[in-house]
N, C-alpha and C positions, 0 to 999 in steps of 0.2 A: 459461875459462883466463886466468893470471894472467899479462902479459908483465913482461917488467922494464928499464929504459932504463939503460944503463951510463954513468955520467956521467964524463967526462973534464975537464981543463983548459983546453981550447979554449978559444978566444976568443966561439967562434960555436956555442958549446951550445944555446941557444934555438933556433936554428936546424937544427940537426942535431935536435933533438927534434920540431919542427914537422913537419919531413922523416920522422922514425919513424912519428910519428902518420898522417899520410898515406898514408902506406905500408902497414902494418901494421895488422890486427883484434887492437885494444888497449882494447875497451873497460874492463878492469881492468887496471892498470897501478901497478907499486910503482917509485918514483926514489928512490937513497940518495943525500942530498945532506948528509952529518954531516961530510962535509968543509969543505964551503963555512964564510963566516962570515957573519954574518946577514944584511949588504947584500945579498949574493951570490946566499944561501939565496933572499930574497925577492925582486929579481930574477928569480930562475931559478923560483918559484911563481907568480908573478903572472903572469907571459907562457904558460909551460906549461900552468899551470889554465886561460888563456883557450883556446888552442888545442885540449887537449884536449874542454873541454867544446863546442865549435863542431863536432867533428866524435861526441861521444859525449853528450847531454845527462844521460841517465841512467846514464852510466859512474862509475866510481872510481879515483882517483887518490890513491895513499898515497906521503905523502915522507918519508923517514926523516931526521928533522935533527937537527943536533948537542946542541940545548940545550932548554929549558924557554923559554928569551928569546927564541929564535925563533919558538917554538910562538905563545908569547905577543903575540909581536908580530903574529905571522901570522895571528892570529885574529881579524883585522878587514876582512880581506882574504881570507877561505875563503870557497868557496860551496860549494855541494850536493855537487859531484864533488870535493872536495877534503878526506882527512883525513891530519891532522900525526901522525904517528909518531916 
């Protein structure tokens, strides 16, 4: 089953994601970050990927991002559980 995390512009979104991962069965999750700039998207990608990997080392997290620039920039941080689309 694939889950989807609804992104909002609150300042504690990383903590909300961490709480979501702790409470939900979400080995596969889709996150839409297409509204974020490159810096906010990268911050969220790095933190959320680590949170998700801790609970689901074999899981997948798909992040929809706004541009190829974000994909290229994030490629050096990508882990086995992260897919940028």
